[in-house]
C-alpha positions in Angstrom: 73.8 90.4 108.9 73.6 92.2 112.2 75.5 95.2 110.9 72.7 96.3 108.3 71.0 98.0 111.1 69.3 101.0 108.5 66.2 100.3 110.3 67.8 102.3 113.0 67.9 105.5 110.9 65.8 108.1 112.5 66.5 110.5 109.7 67.9 113.5 111.9 70.1 114.6 109.2 73.4 115.0 111.4 75.1 112.6 108.7 74.4 115.5 106.0 76.4 118.1 107.5 79.9 116.5 106.8 79.0 114.2 103.6 81.2 114.9 100.6 78.3 113.7 98.3 75.7 116.0 99.6 78.5 118.9 99.6 79.1 118.2 96.0 75.6 117.6 94.8 72.9 118.9 97.3 71.1 115.7 96.8 69.9 114.1 100.0 69.1 111.0 98.2 72.9 110.4 98.0 73.5 110.5 101.9 73.5 108.1 104.4 70.1 109.3 105.4 68.6 108.9 101.8 69.8 105.4 101.3 68.6 104.4 104.9 65.2 105.8 104.3 65.2 104.1 100.8 66.0 101.0 102.2 63.5 101.4 105.1 60.8 101.7 102.0 61.8 98.6 100.7 64.0 99.4 97.7 66.5 97.0 96.4 70.2 97.6 95.7 69.3 97.5 91.8 66.9 100.4 92.4 69.3 102.8 94.1 72.4 102.3 92.2 73.8 106.0 92.2 73.3 106.5 95.7 75.5 103.5 96.6 78.2 104.4 94.3 78.2 108.2 95.5 79.7 107.2 98.9 83.1 107.7 99.4 83.2 105.6 102.6 84.5 108.5 104.5 82.7 107.3 107.5 81.8 110.6 108.7 78.1 109.3 109.1 79.3 106.5 111.3 81.0 108.9 113.6 78.0 111.5 114.0 75.3 109.2 113.8 73.1 109.2 117.4 71.7 105.7 116.7 75.1 104.1 115.6 73.8 103.2 112.2 76.5 101.4 110.5 76.5 103.2 107.3 79.7 102.1 105.8 79.2 98.4 106.2 75.7 99.0 104.5 76.9 100.5 101.7 79.5 97.9 101.2 77.0 95.2 101.5 74.9 97.1 98.8 77.9 97.4 96.5 78.3 93.5 96.9 74.6 93.0 96.1 75.2 94.9 93.0 78.1 93.1 91.8 77.1 89.7 92.8 80.4 88.7 94.7 80.8 87.5 98.0 84.3 86.5 97.8 87.0 87.1 100.7 90.5 88.2 100.4 93.1 86.7 102.8 96.2 88.8 102.8 99.2 87.6 104.8 100.4 89.5 108.0 103.2 92.0 107.0 105.2 94.3 109.1 104.5 97.3 106.7 101.7 97.5 104.2 101.9 100.5 101.7 98.8 100.2 99.8 98.3 100.2 95.8 97.9 104.1 95.7 101.7 104.7 97.0 103.1 101.5 95.3 101.7 102.2 91.9 101.3 106.1 91.7 103.5 107.5 94.4 106.6 105.2 94.7 108.9 108.1 95.3 107.4 108.2 98.8 108.6 105.0 100.0 112.2 105.9 101.3 111.1 108.7 103.4 108.6 106.3 104.7 110.9 103.7 105.4 113.4 106.1 107.1 110.8 107.4 109.4 110.0 104.0 110.6 113.6 103.3 110.9 114.1 106.3 113.1 111.1 105.4 115.4 112.2 102.0 115.7 109.7 100.3 113.8 111.6 98.1 111.0 109.6 98.1 107.7 110.9 94.7 106.7 110.5 93.7 102.9 108.5 96.2 100.9 105.1 95.0 100.2 104.8 94.0 96.5 101.3 92.7 96.2 97.8 94.2 96.6 96.4 94.1 99.9 92.8 93.7 98.8 91.6 96.8 100.5 90.7 98.6 96.8 88.3 95.3 96.3 87.0 95.4 99.6 85.9 99.2 98.9 84.7 98.7 95.6 82.3 95.7 96.9 84.3 93.1 94.8 85.2 91.2 98.3 84.7 91.0 101.7 86.9 92.2 104.5 89.3 89.6 105.9 91.0 91.2 108.8 94.7 90.5 109.1 97.7 91.5 111.2 100.2 94.1 110.1 102.6 96.6 112.0 101.9 99.8 110.2 99.9 100.7 107.1 100.8 103.7 105.1 97.4 104.1 103.3 94.0 104.6 105.5 92.2 102.5 102.8 94.3 99.5 104.1 92.7 99.7 107.7 89.7 98.1 105.9 91.9 94.9 105.7 94.3 95.2 108.7 94.5 95.7 112.2 97.6 98.1 112.5 98.8 101.3 113.3 98.5 104.1 110.7 101.7 106.0 109.5 100.1 109.2 110.0 98.9 108.7 113.4 102.5 107.7 114.4 104.0 110.8 112.9 101.8 113.0 115.2 103.3 111.2 117.9 106.7 112.1 116.7 106.4 115.7 115.6 109.9 116.6 116.7 111.3 114.7 113.8 109.8 116.7 111.3 110.4 120.3 109.8 107.1 121.8 109.4 107.7 125.3 107.7 104.9 127.7 108.4 102.2 128.7 107.3 100.8 125.3 106.1 97.6 123.7 105.8 97.5 119.9 107.3 94.9 117.8 105.8 94.2 114.7 108.3 92.7 111.8 106.3 89.0 111.6 107.2 88.9 107.8 107.2 91.3 107.9 110.2 89.6 110.9 112.4 86.0 109.4 111.6 86.9 106.2 112.1 88.8 106.4 115.5 88.1 110.1 116.4 88.6 109.4 120.2 92.1 108.6 119.3 92.6 110.7 116.5 91.1 114.0 117.3 93.7 114.8 120.7 96.5 113.9 118.1 95.8 115.9 115.4 94.4 119.1 117.6 97.7 119.0 119.4 99.4 119.8 115.9 97.1 122.5 115.4 97.5 124.0 118.8 101.5 123.6 118.3 101.9 125.1 115.0 98.6 127.1 114.6 98.2 125.4 111.2 94.9 125.4 109.3 93.2 122.0 109.2 90.4 120.1 107.7 88.1 119.4 110.8 85.8 121.5 113.1 84.2 120.9 116.2 80.7 120.0 114.8 81.7 118.0 111.7 85.0 116.1 112.5 86.9 115.5 109.3 85.7 117.1 106.2 86.0 114.9 103.5 87.1 116.0 100.0 86.2 113.0 98.0 89.7 111.8 97.0 90.5 109.0 99.4 88.5 106.3 97.8 88.3 104.1 94.9 85.6 106.4 93.3 87.1 109.5 94.2 90.6 108.7 92.2 89.5 108.0 88.6 87.0 106.2 86.4 83.4 106.7 85.6 82.2 107.4 89.2 85.2 109.8 90.0 83.9 112.7 92.5 84.6 116.4 91.2 87.9 116.7 93.0 89.2 119.9 92.0 86.0 121.6 93.2 86.2 119.7 96.5 89.9 120.9 96.8 89.0 124.6 96.0 86.1 124.2 98.5 88.6 123.1 101.3 91.1 125.7 100.4 88.9 128.7 100.0 89.5 130.2 103.4 93.2 129.4 103.8 96.3 131.1 102.7 98.8 128.5 103.5 101.6 128.4 101.3 101.8 124.5 101.6 100.0 121.5 102.2 101.1 118.6 104.0 99.3 115.3 104.6 99.8 111.5 105.4 97.0 110.2 102.9 98.4 109.2 99.8 95.2 109.8 98.0 94.7 113.3 99.3 98.5 114.1 98.6 97.9 113.5 95.2 94.9 115.4 94.9 96.3 118.4 96.4 99.4 118.3 94.4 97.5 118.2 91.3 94.6 120.5 91.7 95.8 123.1 94.5 98.1 124.9 93.0 100.3 124.9 96.2 103.4 123.0 97.5 102.1 119.7 98.4 104.2 117.5 101.0 103.5 113.8 102.3 104.3 114.3 105.9 107.5 111.8 105.7 109.0 113.9 103.1 109.3 116.8 105.8 111.7 114.6 107.9 114.5 116.8 109.4 
C-alpha cells in the first residue's frame, strides 16, 4: 500500500508532543515515531502488539508530521495484520448517521440533535438503526468503505462517511445556542487534527467570542484525552480516562463542560465532577 510510508519518518519527535499514549505512559515506543522506527528496523506486527493497540487514532501525529507520514493508516493496517482480516463494510448512504456511541450509550441526545438539524434546514430523515461499520474499521476488523451521508454525529463515523460533522455545523450557528459562562469546550481531536485548516478557525472563533477554555494550543493542535476511540471507551485495552480528564482540567475552573463528541461527553460526564452538556443540549 502506498499509504504505508513509515520509511519517511525522520524521527523528529514532533508527534510525541500531543500523543495521548505518550502523555499517559511516557514510553516513546508507543508513539508514532516508535512504531515507525520499529517498522524501519524490520519488526513485524506480531512483535509490536502493545504499540499498535496503544494508539487512539486521534490523528495528531498525521497533522503535525513534517514529512506527511500516514500514521493512522499505518496503525489500521497493522491491526488488520494482527487480526488477519481484510474484509470491507458497505454502509448505504444516509442523511444522518448517529454512530454506535449515541445510539447505544446516549440515546437521550437524539431529540436535540434532530431539532438542531431541523432548525438549520438539514432534515435528519429516518433515525439510523444499524451499525455504520466505523467501530470495526477502527478496531482493525475491516477496511474503510467510504460512503455518502448528509451529517455524522460522531467523529468516529468520518472513517466511513464523506459527510459534514455535527459539531462543525454547530460552530457555524452559534446564535442558536445558550452557552452559559464560564465553560470549557472540548473540541474533538479527530476533527481538529484531521481537518485543522477548516476546524481550527471555527473553534478559535468560539474561543474569541466567549473567552472559554479549550483543549487545543497553537503548538499542539487538539489535545486528546483518549476517550474518543474503541480502546478509550472500555475493555482490556482501555486507557486511563479519569487521569486524562483530570490532566486536561487541572488549569480550568470552568463550572461546566460542553462538547460535540459523544465519547468525550460520556467521559467528562462520568469523571470530571462538573456539569457536562452535549452541544445540542444547549439549544435556546
